N, C-alpha and C positions, 0 to 999 in steps of 0.2 A: 271600609276602604283603606288600603294601605298607603303609606307615604309615597311609594313609587308610582302608584296609579293615580295620584291626585293631580288634577289639571289646574294650572294657573292661567289666568287670562290677563293680557296686557293690551291696552288700546293701541299701543304703538306697533307691536309686532304680532298681535294675534295670540293664539294659544301657545304657551311655553310648556315644555316638558313632553310634548307629543312629537313623534318623528313625522316629518312631512315628506311627501313624495316630491319628485322633481317638478311636477306641475305646480304644486302649492308653493314651493320655494320662490318661484318667479313672482307670484302675487304678493308674497310677504316682504319683498324688498321695498325699502322706503322710496318714495318718488324723488326724482332729481330736483335740485334746488331750482326755483323759478328764475328765469332770466331777469335781470334788472330792468325796470321800467324806463324806457328811453323817452317816452312822450310825457311831458309834465302835465298835460291836460287830462291824462288818464290815471293819475295817481290818486290814491285814497287819502287825501289830505283832510284832517279834522282839526277844527279850532275849538278847543275846550277851555273852560274856566275852572281854576283850582284855587283853593285857599287853605286846605288842610296842611298842617305842618309848616306854615309860613308866618305864624304869629298873627293871623287874621288878615294878612295882606293878600290881595287877589292878583293872580297872574293868568295870562292867556297862554295856553300850551298848544303849539302847532305841531302835530304829529303826522307821520305817514309820508314825510318828505324823503324821497329816495334820491338824494343828491350827495355828491362828494363833499368832504369837509370844507374845502375852499369855497364851494358854491353856497354852502349853508352860512358861512361867515359873511359872505357878500350880501346875501339876502337878509341876514340879521342886521347888518349895519344899515342897509337901506330902510328896513322897517323901523328901526329905532330912530333914525333921523327924521323920517316922515311923521312919526307919532310923537316925537319929542319925549321919549321915555327910555328907560333902561331895559336890558334883556340879556339873555345868555343862551348857550347851547348846552343841553344836558341829555345824554343818551340818544343822540341824533334827533332830538326834539328842540324846537326853538321856544323859549319862554320869554314872554314880554310882560313887563310889570304893568299892572293896572288892568281894567276891564275894557279892552278895545276890540272885542270880537267882531262887531259890525264893520269897523274901519279896516281891520285886518282882512276880512273877507273881500272887501272892495279892492284893497291894495294887491292882494294875491291874484285876484281875477285880472287886474290890469297887467300884472306881470306874466300872465299866461298860465297860471296854476288854477285848476278847478278844485275848490275847497268847499267844505260843508261845515256848518256849525254843529257842534256836538254838546250834549248835555243841556241843562236848563238854565 
């Protein structure tokens, strides 16, 4: 097999190095970005517990919140004051110091967010 005839496969764009007909080009275009979730009850919010890379300290990470930065800050402040602990926002995820997963689940459900516990 020569170098010119060798096919390469990519999961993102399909086969590369092969000419595509007009019909196949339409299928190969990546899908449009999904619209932002407007209903907070339908977000995929997960509450996980992490301790790696933190000197043995445990934090609860709330991920999947599709909220603007200001709304995240307000939610963080509310959760920190109700739990009496510290926390921060990193990579659009809320990190709360300590293991408060059960309490966070109750507080988020009271606030109208449907959340699930992740991990063990």
